[in-house]
N, C-alpha and C positions, 0 to 999 in steps of 0.2 A: 455528526459524530455520535450523538447520544443514541441514534437509531442503530448503530453498529454494535449492538450488544443484545444478549438474550438474558435478561436479569443480570446476574453477576458475571456471566460468561461473556467475555469480549469477543468480537468478531476476529477471525484469524488475522486479518490485516492489522487490526489494533494490537494484537499480540506480537506480530512479526516486526512491526516498526521499532519498538524499543529493543527487541531481541537482536536485531541487526544493527542497532545503534544508528538509525537514520536521523541525521541532524536536521534541524529546522526550528524556526521560531514558532511560537504559539499562534501566530497569525496565518502562516501558510500551511502548517502541518494538517489541520482538519481538512482542508481542500484536497491536499495530496492523498490523504488516507481515503477519503470518500471517493475520489477519482479512481484510485487503485481498486477499491472494493467494487465499484461499478464496472471497471474493466473485467475483473474476475467473474462477475456475474454474467457478462456477455461472452467472455472468452476464458473458460476455466483454466487453461494452460497457455498463457500468453508467451509470445516470443519476446526477446529483448527489444526488437523493433516496435512491437505493439506497446510495450511498457514505455519506451522512449517517446512514443507518439502522444502520450498524455501531456498536453501542453504545460500544465502547471507543475510537473515534476522536475523539469529541467532547472537545475541550480547547481552550479559549480561542481564540487566533488561528490554530491549526494546521489547522482544517477546510479553508480554501481550498487550502492546500498539499497536504493529504492528497488532496483531490479531484484536483488537478493531477497528483500523483504516480501516483494510481490510473489516471487516464486515459492518462498517458504509458506506464505499464506495459501497459495494455490495447492500446495502439497497437503495442507491441513484442511482442505475443503472449503477455502474462502471463495 
């Protein structure tokens, strides 16, 4: 997680997660954020299916918000 910042500027995924109110505990959130950042590095504009394929993001009602945050970060250059 600490690597997803440039000085005081957070990576777009780290900005999008709270902006989209993605729920999650402090244990799972870093893995989900880094997995989403890695996906955006490989696939700058992922589909819902590509986001859903990240194994550690699936959890109850958070999938729609994770999709929204990932797409928001993608639009921000994440």
